[in-house]
N, C-alpha and C positions, 0 to 999 in steps of 0.2 A: 586375549579373547578366547576364548574354547571355540571348537569347532561348531556347538551346538546352540551358540548363544547368536541372537540379533540385537545389532547395535547399530545404533546409528551416529553419524557426525555431522553435525550442522556447520556448514561455513557461512560465517556471519553472523554476525549478535545484534543486528539492528532489530527494528520492530517487528517483523516477519520470520526473524530467526528465532527472537524470545517469544514469540505465539507458536512456532513450533517446539520451541523448549518446554512449556506448558503443557501442552495437547500429546507430546510424547511422554511426559511423564505422567499425566491421569490416562494413557494410555497403558502403562504399565510396561511401558518400551526402556532399554537402555538407551542412553546418548550420553553425547557431550558438542558442546557449542564453542567454535574456534573464533575468534575474534581477533582482526587485524588491531585495531585501537587496544588503549591501554584505560579506555572506560567506555562504558555502554550509554552513558548519559551526558556526552560531549554536547554540549549548545552550541548549536550551528545558526540559531536565529529563525529556524523555522518551526510550523506548524503544521498538527496533524489532525485529520477530520474524519472522526466515526460517525458513520451513516447508521441509520438502526440495525440493519442486517450486521453490523459488525459491533454491537453494542449489543445484541442477542447473543453473539459467539462469546463476548466478553462475560454475561450472564452466565452460560454455560460453566465458565472457568471460575466464577465465584469473585472477579473481580469490579464488580459493578459500586459496590461500596469506596472501595479506593478512588475510582475515578468521578467520583459526583465530588469529592473537595479540589480536583486539578481541572475539571472541564466547563465550560461557556456553551449552554445551548443557544445555537445560532438562532437567529429571532426576523428582525428587519433588514430586507434587501433593498440597496438603493443605488440605481441605474443611473450613472451621467456621462457627459462628455466630456475629455479632458481637461476644458477650461472650468468646469464644475455645473456646467446646469443639468439637472435634474429631469431625465424624461422617463423613469419609473420607479416606484417604490411599491415593495410587496411583503406581505407578514406568511406568504405562502408557505416556505421554508417549515416556520415553525407550526402554523396555523394545521394547515392540509396535511405533510407529512406526519405530524402528532398524531392529527386523527385517524388516519389510515392504520398507524405501527403502535400508536402507545407510546411513540419517543421520538423525536428527531435527531436532525445532524446537531453533534457537538463539535466543539474545537478546543484542541490542547496543545499545551507547547509542548515540542518533539521530546524534549530533553524531560522534560517530568513526568511524560508518557514510558518512556523508556526505564526511569527509574522505578516509577510506579511496578513495571512489568518484573524490572528485576526483583525487586524488592517482596514481592509477591508470589515467587515461585514457590510453588509444594514440595518445597527439596531441605531438608537439614541442613547443606549447606551448599548455597547457590553457588559460590566460588569455584566449587568442585566440579562443577558442570559447567559454568562458562566460564571459560578460559580468555583472560586479556593478552594482549602484544604475539596473539599466533597466526602471525601472517605464514598464509600456506604457499607454498611455493612449486610443490610438485604432488600429484596424485596418479598412485599405481593402483591397477586393478588384477585380480585373478577370476579364477571363474567361481570363489567362494567365497574372498571379502573384497576390500578396499584398505588403503594406506594413504592418509595425510599427513606430508612431507613440511613441517613449518621450520622457518629462517632460522630458530632459534637451536635448530637441532632432534626436535625432539619429532617421534614418530606417531601417530596414532592410527589405531587398526579399527575397523568396523564391518558391520554387515552392505552397508549404504552409504551413502552420501550425500544431502539434500544440500543444493547449492540456494544458500539463501543472500547471495553476495550479490545482489544488487547489479546495475545494468552494464556495469563494467568486468561485470562476473568472470574471475579464472576457472571455476569452476564448467561454466560454460566453454570458455575456450579449450579446456581440457577435454570436456569432452570431443571436440572439435577434432581436435590433434588426432586423439587415441584413436577415434574411428577411422580418420584417415592412414595411422600405420598400421592398424588393424587390418585394413582392406583398402590397397592404393589406387583401387581399379573401379570402385564405390561410387556411383551416379553419382556426380554432385548434389541432384534433387532431395538425396535422401540426407544430406549432411546437411547443416546450419552453415551461413555463409559468413564468413570471418567478419566480417562488421555488419548485424542484422537489421539494426534500427538505423532509420533515419531522420535527422535533427530538421525541422523549419523554424523553430522557435529557441531563444534563451530564455532564461529566467534567472532576477536577480530577486534573491528574498533578504529580510531582514524583520527584528525585531524592535519593539520602540515602546518607552514608560506612557502608558493610558493615563490622562489625568482624569479622575472621578467625576471633575464637574465639569467635562466636555462634553454638552448638549449634540454634538454633531457624531462624536463616538461613540456610543454607550456601550457598555458589554452587549454583547450577543449579534452588534451590527454586522453587517458584511456588505461593502462599499467597494464599486466596482467602477471605474471610468473608461469609457472606448474609445477608440478613436483608430486613425492609418494606421496600419503595421505596429501597433503600441496597447497595451493594456494594460491596466492594472486591478488589483483585488488588495483589498485592506478589510483585515476583520479583527475584530474587538473581543478581548477577554476580559476577567475580570483587573487586572493591573498589567496589561501589557497588551501592544496592538501588535497584527503580523502586516508586512506588505509583502506582496509579490508584485514583480514591474513584467510583464511579456514583451519581450520585442522581437520581431521579424528579423531573421539574417537574410546577409544579401544573399546568400543562395541556399539552398539545402546542404548536407553533407552528412556521412558516415562517419568521419573522425571523429576522434574524442576531443573536446575541448576543454584544455584550463585556465581558468580564468585567476588574475592576481586582484587583490582590494583595490589596485589603481583601476582594474577594467570593471568593478565593481563600482567605484565612487563614480566612474564615466557614465555609466548608465543612467546611476541616480542623477546626474547633473543635465543627462540630456531630457530624462522625465519630472526635473526639478520644476516647473511650470504646471504639470499636471495635479489634479484636485484628488487629495486622498477623503476628503469631506467637504462638506461647503465652505468652510472658510478656511482650511489648512491644505496646503500642496505638499508635494512631497519635499521639498527643500525646507518646511517647517521642521520635518519630523526624522527626515534621515541623519543629521547633525546629532539626535538623541538616542541613537541605535545602540543597542545592546551587542547584537553580532548580525554578521551579514557573509550571504555569499553569493553565488552562479555559476550555473550550469547551463549546458545546451540542453533540448526538452526532447531526446528520443522519442519515437513514436514506434509499435509494431507488434507483431506478436509472431512468435517463434512459431514454424512449423514443426519442430523436434525436439519434446521438452527432456526424455531420457535418452542413456547410453549404458545397457547393462545394470551397472551397480551406480551408476549414478543419475542424478534426477536435479530438475530446478524448481524453484518456487518464486512468487513475486518478478521484480524489475528484473529478475535474471534472464525471465523467458517473455518476459511482455511489457512494455513503458507505452506508458498514455501522458499525455500533458495533465498538468496538475490541477488546471481550472476549476474541474469538476469536485474534487476532492475524494477520488476514488480508489487513488495506487492505493493504499495500503489495505483497505476494502478487500480489493481484489486477492494481495498476497496473502491476506489472514482465508480467504476461499478458498485459495490454494491449499495453505495447509490444513484445513479442516478435511477438503476431501480426500490428500494423501494420505493423512493421518486415520482417517475413517477406511481408509483400503488397506494399509499396513497394518491396522488393530483385529481388522477382519481375517488377515491371511494369517498374521501371527496366531490368533487365536484357533483357528481351521488347524494350521500345524502343530500345535503343543493340543488338540483333542478337546476347545474348549475352555482352557485354565486360564489364556488369556495374560501368560507371563511372557519375558520378552524371550527365553528359552526357544529355541528352536529356530535352526537356520531356514532361508529361503531361497530357494535354487531359482536360477535366472530367469526359466520360464514359467514363473510365479509371478517374481518380480515384474518380469515382461508385461504380466496380464494384467499388474496391479497401479504400473505408468500408466500404461496406455488405458485404463479404464477413469486414471485421475486426469489426465490429457482431455479425455472426451466429455468428463463429467465438466470441466471449466472453457473450454473454446470456445463455447459459441457464446456463453452470457460473457466470456471477454471480450472478444470482436465487436459487440453491440455497444459495449462500454466504452471502446477505444474507437470507437464511429463517433460516440454522443460526446466524447472529452473532445475530439479533433473537432469536432463542428462549434463547439461551444467557443472552442479556441479562434477558431476562422472568423467567429459571427464577432466576438467581442474587439478583434482587432481587423474589422472591417476588409475582408481579405480579397472579396470582389465587391462591386457595387448591388449586389444582390443582398449580400452577404450582411451592408452598410443598409440597407433597405428593407429588409427583414428587422435587426436588430433596434434599429432607431426609431423605425415609425412604424411598420406593421403590426409586430406581436406585440409590441406597449399599447397600441390602439385596439387590440380585440379581447374584448369583457372577457374577465374569467382565465385569460389565457393560462395564466400558470397553474391554478387549480387543475384545469383540464389535462395539461402535461403529468401534471402529479399523479393525477386517479388514472388517467388512460396510459402513461408509458412506464414512469417510472416506480409506482406501486406493482406493476407485475413482475419487474426484475427486483428489487427490495424484496417480497412475499416469498418470492421463489429461492432465496438462499439457501446455503447449506448450515447444516448445525451439525457438532459431533455426535453420531448416533451411539456412543457408548458411554457418556457421561449423563449420568441423571440428575436433572436439577425441573426447578417449576419453572413454568414461563414466563418472565419477568414483563412482557409487554405483550398488550393485545390493544388489537383497532378494530376498525371497520371491513381491514383486508384479510383475510386468514390468511397463516405462516402455510405454506405449502409442505413442507418438511416437518413432520411428525417429533415431539423429543421424547427423549427416555424423563418417563416421572420418578420420581423419590421411591412408586409403588412398584415400581416392574414395567408399569405400563406407557405405552407410548400415547401422550396425548396429544391429538389434533386441536387448534386452535383457529 
Protein backbone atom coordinates (compact mmCIF):
# COMPACT_ATOMS: atom_id res chain seq x y z
CA UNK A 1 0.00 0.00 0.00
CA UNK A 2 1.44 3.38 -1.02
CA UNK A 3 1.62 6.23 1.47
CA UNK A 4 -1.16 8.22 -0.20
CA UNK A 5 -3.63 5.35 -0.71
CA UNK A 6 -6.62 4.92 1.61
CA UNK A 7 -7.50 1.27 2.13
CA UNK A 8 -9.90 -0.41 4.55
CA UNK A 9 -9.42 -3.84 6.10
CA UNK A 10 -12.74 -5.33 7.23
CA UNK A 11 -12.34 -8.11 9.78
CA UNK A 12 -15.37 -10.39 9.60
CA UNK A 13 -17.28 -11.59 6.55
CA UNK A 14 -20.69 -12.00 8.15
CA UNK A 15 -23.75 -9.98 7.11
CA UNK A 16 -22.43 -6.67 8.46
CA UNK A 17 -18.99 -7.24 6.93
CA UNK A 18 -20.53 -7.99 3.53
CA UNK A 19 -22.69 -4.86 3.70
CA UNK A 20 -19.50 -2.94 4.46
CA UNK A 21 -17.94 -4.47 1.33
CA UNK A 22 -20.89 -3.31 -0.80
CA UNK A 23 -20.75 0.17 0.72
CA UNK A 24 -17.00 0.61 0.32
CA UNK A 25 -17.15 -0.61 -3.26
CA UNK A 26 -19.90 1.91 -4.07
CA UNK A 27 -17.89 4.64 -2.33
CA UNK A 28 -14.83 3.93 -4.48
CA UNK A 29 -12.75 3.04 -1.41
CA UNK A 30 -10.22 0.22 -1.67
CA UNK A 31 -10.89 -2.64 0.75
CA UNK A 32 -10.40 -6.27 1.64
CA UNK A 33 -12.53 -8.49 3.91
CA UNK A 34 -10.84 -11.13 6.08
CA UNK A 35 -13.20 -13.96 7.06
CA UNK A 36 -12.21 -16.62 9.58
CA UNK A 37 -14.33 -19.44 8.11
CA UNK A 38 -14.10 -21.23 4.76
CA UNK A 39 -17.48 -19.95 3.54
CA UNK A 40 -19.60 -16.85 4.06
CA UNK A 41 -22.82 -18.87 3.69
CA UNK A 42 -22.48 -21.62 6.29
CA UNK A 43 -25.94 -22.83 7.35
CA UNK A 44 -26.24 -22.44 11.11
CA UNK A 45 -30.04 -22.71 11.08
CA UNK A 46 -30.86 -19.09 11.83
CA UNK A 47 -32.92 -16.41 10.11
CA UNK A 48 -32.37 -12.68 9.65
CA UNK A 49 -35.13 -10.07 9.65
CA UNK A 50 -34.95 -6.96 7.47
CA UNK A 51 -37.13 -4.06 8.56
CA UNK A 52 -38.16 -1.28 6.12
CA UNK A 53 -35.10 0.85 6.93
CA UNK A 54 -32.82 -2.08 6.04
CA UNK A 55 -34.70 -2.86 2.83
CA UNK A 56 -34.37 0.80 1.87
CA UNK A 57 -30.59 0.55 2.24
CA UNK A 58 -30.64 -2.65 0.19
CA UNK A 59 -32.51 -0.68 -2.44
CA UNK A 60 -29.72 1.91 -2.52
CA UNK A 61 -27.33 -0.94 -3.26
CA UNK A 62 -29.52 -2.39 -6.02
CA UNK A 63 -30.18 -5.64 -4.14
CA UNK A 64 -33.99 -5.68 -3.91
CA UNK A 65 -34.64 -7.83 -7.01
CA UNK A 66 -32.34 -10.52 -5.62
CA UNK A 67 -33.90 -10.35 -2.15
CA UNK A 68 -37.46 -10.66 -3.43
CA UNK A 69 -36.81 -14.24 -4.50
CA UNK A 70 -35.44 -15.46 -1.15
CA UNK A 71 -37.44 -13.59 1.52
CA UNK A 72 -40.88 -13.86 3.10
CA UNK A 73 -42.99 -10.90 4.16
CA UNK A 74 -44.10 -11.27 7.77
CA UNK A 75 -47.87 -11.07 8.11
CA UNK A 76 -49.83 -12.68 10.95
CA UNK A 77 -48.62 -12.52 14.53
CA UNK A 78 -50.03 -15.14 16.92
CA UNK A 79 -49.31 -14.86 20.64
CA UNK A 80 -50.05 -17.75 22.97
CA UNK A 81 -49.17 -19.29 26.30
CA UNK A 82 -46.73 -22.18 26.41
CA UNK A 83 -49.56 -24.79 26.44
CA UNK A 84 -50.97 -23.19 23.28
CA UNK A 85 -53.78 -20.89 24.42
CA UNK A 86 -53.97 -17.94 21.99
CA UNK A 87 -54.40 -14.59 23.73
CA UNK A 88 -53.70 -12.24 20.80
CA UNK A 89 -53.61 -12.28 17.01
CA UNK A 90 -52.48 -9.34 14.88
CA UNK A 91 -51.75 -8.36 11.27
CA UNK A 92 -50.26 -5.00 12.30
CA UNK A 93 -46.74 -6.00 11.27
CA UNK A 94 -47.80 -6.23 7.62
CA UNK A 95 -50.69 -3.78 7.46
CA UNK A 96 -49.63 -0.83 9.60
CA UNK A 97 -45.88 -0.92 9.03
CA UNK A 98 -46.55 -1.46 5.33
CA UNK A 99 -48.88 1.54 5.13
CA UNK A 100 -46.45 3.73 7.05
CA UNK A 101 -43.30 2.94 5.07
CA UNK A 102 -44.27 1.29 1.80
CA UNK A 103 -42.96 -2.12 2.87
CA UNK A 104 -42.84 -4.21 6.03
CA UNK A 105 -40.55 -6.68 7.77
CA UNK A 106 -39.24 -9.64 5.76
CA UNK A 107 -37.52 -12.81 7.02
CA UNK A 108 -34.61 -14.53 5.26
CA UNK A 109 -32.69 -17.70 5.84
CA UNK A 110 -29.32 -16.41 7.05
CA UNK A 111 -27.27 -18.58 4.71
CA UNK A 112 -29.38 -17.54 1.71
CA UNK A 113 -29.03 -13.85 2.55
CA UNK A 114 -25.27 -14.10 2.96
CA UNK A 115 -24.93 -15.91 -0.36
CA UNK A 116 -27.01 -13.22 -2.05
CA UNK A 117 -24.85 -10.47 -0.56
CA UNK A 118 -21.67 -12.22 -1.68
CA UNK A 119 -22.87 -13.10 -5.18
CA UNK A 120 -24.13 -9.56 -5.84
CA UNK A 121 -20.93 -7.73 -4.88
CA UNK A 122 -20.18 -5.15 -7.60
CA UNK A 123 -16.73 -6.63 -8.17
CA UNK A 124 -15.35 -8.52 -11.19
CA UNK A 125 -13.87 -11.10 -8.80
CA UNK A 126 -15.48 -11.14 -5.32
CA UNK A 127 -13.06 -13.85 -4.16
CA UNK A 128 -10.19 -11.37 -4.53
CA UNK A 129 -11.93 -9.03 -2.07
CA UNK A 130 -13.57 -11.47 0.37
CA UNK A 131 -10.80 -13.75 1.61
CA UNK A 132 -11.71 -17.00 3.38
CA UNK A 133 -9.79 -18.90 6.08
CA UNK A 134 -8.20 -15.67 7.29
CA UNK A 135 -8.07 -15.84 11.06
CA UNK A 136 -6.68 -12.53 12.30
CA UNK A 137 -4.38 -13.25 15.24
CA UNK A 138 -2.63 -9.91 15.70
CA UNK A 139 -3.12 -6.26 14.79
CA UNK A 140 -0.35 -3.66 14.78
CA UNK A 141 -0.74 0.06 14.27
CA UNK A 142 1.41 3.09 13.48
CA UNK A 143 0.50 6.72 13.01
CA UNK A 144 -0.25 6.18 9.31
CA UNK A 145 -1.25 2.53 8.84
CA UNK A 146 -2.48 -0.72 10.35
CA UNK A 147 -1.50 -4.34 9.76
CA UNK A 148 -3.65 -7.45 10.21
CA UNK A 149 -1.60 -10.60 10.80
CA UNK A 150 -3.33 -13.89 9.96
CA UNK A 151 -2.77 -17.41 11.26
CA UNK A 152 -1.59 -18.57 7.82
CA UNK A 153 1.30 -16.10 7.94
CA UNK A 154 -0.17 -13.50 5.59
CA UNK A 155 -0.15 -9.81 6.55
CA UNK A 156 -2.56 -7.19 5.20
CA UNK A 157 -1.78 -3.49 5.36
CA UNK A 158 -4.38 -0.74 5.34
CA UNK A 159 -5.31 2.72 6.54
CA UNK A 160 -7.97 1.56 9.02
CA UNK A 161 -9.50 -1.67 10.30
CA UNK A 162 -13.25 -2.04 10.63
CA UNK A 163 -14.10 -4.69 13.20
CA UNK A 164 -17.23 -6.46 11.97
CA UNK A 165 -16.26 -9.63 13.81
CA UNK A 166 -19.20 -10.04 16.14
CA UNK A 167 -19.92 -10.08 19.82
CA UNK A 168 -16.61 -11.78 20.73
CA UNK A 169 -14.66 -9.35 18.55
CA UNK A 170 -10.91 -9.82 18.29
CA UNK A 171 -10.64 -6.23 17.02
CA UNK A 172 -12.40 -4.93 20.12
CA UNK A 173 -10.08 -6.89 22.41
CA UNK A 174 -7.06 -5.59 20.48
CA UNK A 175 -8.30 -2.00 20.81
CA UNK A 176 -8.36 -2.38 24.57
CA UNK A 177 -4.93 -4.04 24.71
CA UNK A 178 -3.29 -1.40 22.50
CA UNK A 179 -4.91 1.45 24.42
CA UNK A 180 -3.55 0.09 27.72
CA UNK A 181 -0.11 -0.52 26.23
CA UNK A 182 0.10 2.98 24.80
CA UNK A 183 -0.75 4.59 28.13
CA UNK A 184 -0.78 2.24 31.15
CA UNK A 185 -1.96 5.06 33.42
CA UNK A 186 -5.03 5.82 31.28
CA UNK A 187 -8.23 6.35 33.27
CA UNK A 188 -10.09 2.99 33.13
CA UNK A 189 -13.30 4.88 32.37
CA UNK A 190 -11.79 5.88 29.02
CA UNK A 191 -11.28 2.25 27.97
CA UNK A 192 -13.90 -0.43 27.34
CA UNK A 193 -14.28 -3.19 29.91
CA UNK A 194 -12.63 -6.50 29.09
CA UNK A 195 -16.04 -8.21 29.22
CA UNK A 196 -18.37 -5.36 28.28
CA UNK A 197 -21.67 -7.19 27.73
CA UNK A 198 -23.97 -8.86 30.26
CA UNK A 199 -26.11 -11.89 29.40
CA UNK A 200 -29.31 -12.73 31.27
CA UNK A 201 -30.72 -15.11 28.65
CA UNK A 202 -29.59 -17.79 26.25
CA UNK A 203 -31.17 -18.74 22.94
CA UNK A 204 -31.46 -22.02 21.06
CA UNK A 205 -32.32 -21.72 17.37
CA UNK A 206 -32.98 -24.11 14.51
CA UNK A 207 -34.74 -24.33 11.17
CA UNK A 208 -37.02 -27.12 10.03
CA UNK A 209 -39.14 -27.92 6.94
CA UNK A 210 -42.49 -26.16 6.70
CA UNK A 211 -45.32 -28.27 5.34
CA UNK A 212 -47.12 -26.26 2.62
CA UNK A 213 -50.50 -27.63 3.69
CA UNK A 214 -50.06 -26.80 7.40
CA UNK A 215 -52.86 -24.30 8.25
CA UNK A 216 -51.23 -23.42 11.58
CA UNK A 217 -47.89 -22.32 10.10
CA UNK A 218 -48.57 -20.30 6.97
CA UNK A 219 -45.76 -18.53 5.14
CA UNK A 220 -45.46 -15.14 6.82
CA UNK A 221 -46.69 -16.29 10.22
CA UNK A 222 -44.71 -15.42 13.31
CA UNK A 223 -45.85 -17.25 16.42
CA UNK A 224 -44.77 -16.56 19.98
CA UNK A 225 -45.36 -18.68 23.08
CA UNK A 226 -44.77 -16.82 26.34
CA UNK A 227 -44.21 -18.10 29.86
CA UNK A 228 -42.19 -17.76 33.03
CA UNK A 229 -38.43 -17.64 32.31
CA UNK A 230 -38.88 -19.14 28.83
CA UNK A 231 -40.41 -17.99 25.55
CA UNK A 232 -40.23 -19.05 21.93
CA UNK A 233 -40.67 -17.52 18.51
CA UNK A 234 -41.45 -19.45 15.34
CA UNK A 235 -41.26 -17.65 11.99
CA UNK A 236 -42.39 -19.35 8.79
CA UNK A 237 -41.01 -18.81 5.31
CA UNK A 238 -42.08 -20.43 2.08
CA UNK A 239 -40.33 -23.76 2.59
CA UNK A 240 -38.95 -23.67 6.11
CA UNK A 241 -39.64 -22.31 9.58
CA UNK A 242 -37.20 -20.90 12.13
CA UNK A 243 -37.54 -21.61 15.83
CA UNK A 244 -35.97 -19.56 18.63
CA UNK A 245 -36.25 -20.61 22.28
CA UNK A 246 -35.23 -18.06 24.90
CA UNK A 247 -34.37 -19.22 28.41
CA UNK A 248 -33.42 -17.10 31.38
CA UNK A 249 -30.04 -18.01 32.86
CA UNK A 250 -29.70 -19.05 36.50
CA UNK A 251 -27.73 -15.84 37.01
CA UNK A 252 -26.47 -13.07 34.72
CA UNK A 253 -22.94 -13.53 33.39
CA UNK A 254 -20.28 -11.67 31.43
CA UNK A 255 -18.35 -14.84 30.64
CA UNK A 256 -18.43 -16.41 27.20
CA UNK A 257 -20.37 -19.67 27.03
CA UNK A 258 -19.84 -22.48 24.54
CA UNK A 259 -22.68 -24.94 24.02
CA UNK A 260 -22.57 -28.43 22.51
CA UNK A 261 -25.24 -30.15 20.45
CA UNK A 262 -26.09 -32.07 23.63
CA UNK A 263 -26.85 -28.72 25.29
CA UNK A 264 -29.02 -27.75 22.32
CA UNK A 265 -30.97 -30.99 22.57
CA UNK A 266 -31.37 -30.61 26.33
CA UNK A 267 -32.94 -27.16 25.99
CA UNK A 268 -35.24 -28.43 23.24
CA UNK A 269 -36.28 -31.25 25.57
CA UNK A 270 -37.04 -28.81 28.39
CA UNK A 271 -39.28 -26.90 25.99
CA UNK A 272 -40.64 -30.03 24.33
CA UNK A 273 -44.24 -29.55 25.45
CA UNK A 274 -44.34 -25.86 24.50
CA UNK A 275 -46.52 -24.90 21.57
CA UNK A 276 -45.08 -23.71 18.26
CA UNK A 277 -48.57 -23.52 16.73
CA UNK A 278 -52.12 -24.40 17.69
CA UNK A 279 -51.55 -28.13 17.16
CA UNK A 280 -47.78 -28.65 17.12
CA UNK A 281 -45.18 -28.58 19.88
CA UNK A 282 -41.42 -28.23 20.02
CA UNK A 283 -41.07 -32.01 20.34
CA UNK A 284 -42.92 -32.40 17.03
CA UNK A 285 -40.69 -30.12 14.94
CA UNK A 286 -37.24 -30.24 16.55
CA UNK A 287 -36.42 -33.80 15.35
CA UNK A 288 -36.89 -32.61 11.73
CA UNK A 289 -34.40 -29.74 12.08
CA UNK A 290 -31.90 -28.86 9.34
CA UNK A 291 -29.34 -27.20 11.65
CA UNK A 292 -29.32 -25.83 15.19
CA UNK A 293 -27.20 -23.81 17.59
CA UNK A 294 -27.24 -22.04 20.93
CA UNK A 295 -25.56 -19.02 22.52
CA UNK A 296 -25.91 -16.60 25.39
CA UNK A 297 -27.64 -13.34 24.53
CA UNK A 298 -25.33 -10.52 25.53
CA UNK A 299 -26.73 -7.00 25.94
CA UNK A 300 -25.09 -3.59 26.05
CA UNK A 301 -23.57 -0.67 24.15
CA UNK A 302 -19.85 0.08 24.37
CA UNK A 303 -18.84 3.58 25.51
CA UNK A 304 -15.91 3.65 23.04
CA UNK A 305 -16.22 2.39 19.45
CA UNK A 306 -12.83 3.35 18.09
CA UNK A 307 -9.17 3.79 18.95
CA UNK A 308 -6.79 5.49 16.53
CA UNK A 309 -7.14 3.51 13.27
CA UNK A 310 -9.47 0.80 14.60
CA UNK A 311 -13.26 1.15 14.59
CA UNK A 312 -16.11 -1.24 15.41
CA UNK A 313 -19.50 -1.91 13.83
CA UNK A 314 -22.43 -4.20 14.60
CA UNK A 315 -22.33 -6.72 17.44
CA UNK A 316 -18.69 -5.86 18.10
CA UNK A 317 -19.79 -2.59 19.73
CA UNK A 318 -23.44 -3.14 20.65
CA UNK A 319 -25.54 -6.21 21.35
CA UNK A 320 -29.22 -6.75 21.98
CA UNK A 321 -31.57 -9.70 22.30
CA UNK A 322 -32.88 -10.86 18.90
CA UNK A 323 -36.60 -10.91 19.81
CA UNK A 324 -37.25 -7.73 17.82
CA UNK A 325 -35.12 -8.75 14.83
CA UNK A 326 -33.22 -5.45 14.84
CA UNK A 327 -29.64 -6.65 15.33
CA UNK A 328 -28.50 -6.80 11.70
CA UNK A 329 -30.59 -3.74 10.88
CA UNK A 330 -28.57 -1.76 13.41
CA UNK A 331 -25.29 -3.16 12.12
CA UNK A 332 -26.31 -2.02 8.65
CA UNK A 333 -27.07 1.47 9.97
CA UNK A 334 -23.57 1.53 11.51
CA UNK A 335 -22.07 0.81 8.11
CA UNK A 336 -24.18 3.52 6.45
CA UNK A 337 -23.13 6.14 9.01
CA UNK A 338 -19.45 5.15 8.98
CA UNK A 339 -19.01 4.85 5.21
CA UNK A 340 -20.88 8.12 4.64
CA UNK A 341 -18.32 9.82 6.90
CA UNK A 342 -15.36 8.02 5.31
CA UNK A 343 -16.53 8.85 1.80
CA UNK A 344 -16.90 12.52 2.70
CA UNK A 345 -13.46 12.66 4.34
CA UNK A 346 -11.69 10.91 1.46
CA UNK A 347 -13.49 13.10 -1.07
CA UNK A 348 -12.44 16.25 0.77
CA UNK A 349 -8.86 14.99 1.07
CA UNK A 350 -8.67 14.38 -2.68
CA UNK A 351 -10.27 17.69 -3.65
CA UNK A 352 -13.65 16.25 -4.59
CA UNK A 353 -12.41 13.45 -6.81
CA UNK A 354 -13.92 10.80 -4.59
CA UNK A 355 -11.31 8.12 -5.30
CA UNK A 356 -9.60 6.08 -2.62
CA UNK A 357 -6.30 7.86 -3.11
CA UNK A 358 -5.21 10.09 -0.29
CA UNK A 359 -4.40 9.13 3.30
CA UNK A 360 -6.37 10.38 6.31
CA UNK A 361 -4.39 11.42 9.35
CA UNK A 362 -5.38 10.50 12.90
CA UNK A 363 -7.03 13.85 13.60
CA UNK A 364 -9.31 13.49 10.58
CA UNK A 365 -10.10 9.88 11.42
CA UNK A 366 -10.82 10.83 15.02
CA UNK A 367 -13.45 13.26 13.80
CA UNK A 368 -14.91 10.69 11.39
CA UNK A 369 -15.20 8.04 14.09
CA UNK A 370 -16.60 10.47 16.67
CA UNK A 371 -19.32 11.68 14.30
CA UNK A 372 -20.16 8.10 13.39
CA UNK A 373 -20.61 7.09 17.02
CA UNK A 374 -22.61 10.22 17.84
CA UNK A 375 -25.01 9.50 14.96
CA UNK A 376 -25.62 5.94 16.07
CA UNK A 377 -25.50 5.94 19.85
CA UNK A 378 -28.91 7.45 20.65
CA UNK A 379 -31.06 5.30 18.31
CA UNK A 380 -29.09 2.22 19.36
CA UNK A 381 -29.81 2.75 23.03
CA UNK A 382 -33.52 3.09 22.24
CA UNK A 383 -33.52 -0.15 20.25
CA UNK A 384 -31.59 -1.98 22.98
CA UNK A 385 -34.09 -0.81 25.60
CA UNK A 386 -36.98 -1.86 23.37
CA UNK A 387 -35.52 -5.33 22.74
CA UNK A 388 -34.74 -5.80 26.43
CA UNK A 389 -38.32 -4.97 27.38
CA UNK A 390 -39.74 -7.35 24.77
CA UNK A 391 -37.50 -10.18 26.01
CA UNK A 392 -38.48 -9.67 29.63
CA UNK A 393 -42.17 -9.26 28.94
CA UNK A 394 -42.33 -12.46 26.88
CA UNK A 395 -40.57 -14.41 29.66
CA UNK A 396 -42.76 -12.81 32.35
CA UNK A 397 -39.69 -11.56 34.17
CA UNK A 398 -41.84 -9.84 36.82
CA UNK A 399 -45.49 -10.01 37.80
CA UNK A 400 -45.98 -6.60 36.16
CA UNK A 401 -44.49 -7.91 32.89
CA UNK A 402 -46.81 -10.93 33.04
CA UNK A 403 -49.85 -8.74 33.67
CA UNK A 404 -49.02 -6.34 30.85
CA UNK A 405 -48.13 -9.05 28.33
CA UNK A 406 -50.91 -11.49 29.13
CA UNK A 407 -53.87 -9.23 29.90
CA UNK A 408 -53.42 -5.45 29.74
CA UNK A 409 -51.92 -4.84 26.28
CA UNK A 410 -53.95 -7.56 24.48
CA UNK A 411 -57.17 -6.05 25.88
CA UNK A 412 -56.50 -2.49 24.64
CA UNK A 413 -58.19 -1.97 21.25
CA UNK A 414 -55.70 -0.86 18.60
CA UNK A 415 -52.66 -1.18 20.86
CA UNK A 416 -50.34 -2.63 18.20
CA UNK A 417 -51.23 -0.02 15.52
CA UNK A 418 -50.83 2.72 18.13
CA UNK A 419 -47.32 1.55 19.07
CA UNK A 420 -46.36 1.17 15.42
CA UNK A 421 -47.62 4.65 14.51
CA UNK A 422 -46.31 6.53 17.53
CA UNK A 423 -43.13 4.68 18.51
CA UNK A 424 -41.76 2.51 15.70
CA UNK A 425 -42.64 4.86 12.84
CA UNK A 426 -40.36 7.60 14.14
CA UNK A 427 -37.43 5.23 14.54
CA UNK A 428 -37.90 3.64 11.12
CA UNK A 429 -38.44 6.89 9.21
CA UNK A 430 -35.42 8.51 10.87
CA UNK A 431 -32.97 5.86 9.66
CA UNK A 432 -29.92 6.74 7.58
CA UNK A 433 -29.24 6.08 3.89
CA UNK A 434 -26.06 6.29 1.85
CA UNK A 435 -25.64 9.94 0.87
CA UNK A 436 -23.34 9.17 -2.08
CA UNK A 437 -25.36 6.46 -3.89
CA UNK A 438 -27.92 7.70 -6.40
CA UNK A 439 -31.15 5.72 -6.69
CA UNK A 440 -34.89 6.13 -6.94
CA UNK A 441 -36.87 5.89 -3.71
CA UNK A 442 -38.19 2.29 -3.62
CA UNK A 443 -40.69 2.70 -0.78
CA UNK A 444 -43.16 5.44 0.02
CA UNK A 445 -45.82 5.35 2.72
CA UNK A 446 -47.83 7.76 4.78
CA UNK A 447 -44.84 8.54 7.04
CA UNK A 448 -42.15 10.55 5.20
CA UNK A 449 -38.52 9.49 5.39
CA UNK A 450 -36.42 11.96 7.36
CA UNK A 451 -33.24 11.70 5.29
CA UNK A 452 -33.15 12.67 1.64
CA UNK A 453 -31.66 10.38 -0.96
CA UNK A 454 -29.63 11.41 -4.01
CA UNK A 455 -31.69 10.86 -7.15
CA UNK A 456 -30.15 9.82 -10.48
CA UNK A 457 -30.71 13.40 -11.66
CA UNK A 458 -28.30 14.67 -9.05
CA UNK A 459 -30.91 16.13 -6.73
CA UNK A 460 -31.79 14.92 -3.28
CA UNK A 461 -35.36 13.71 -3.17
CA UNK A 462 -37.39 14.26 -0.03
CA UNK A 463 -40.11 11.65 0.32
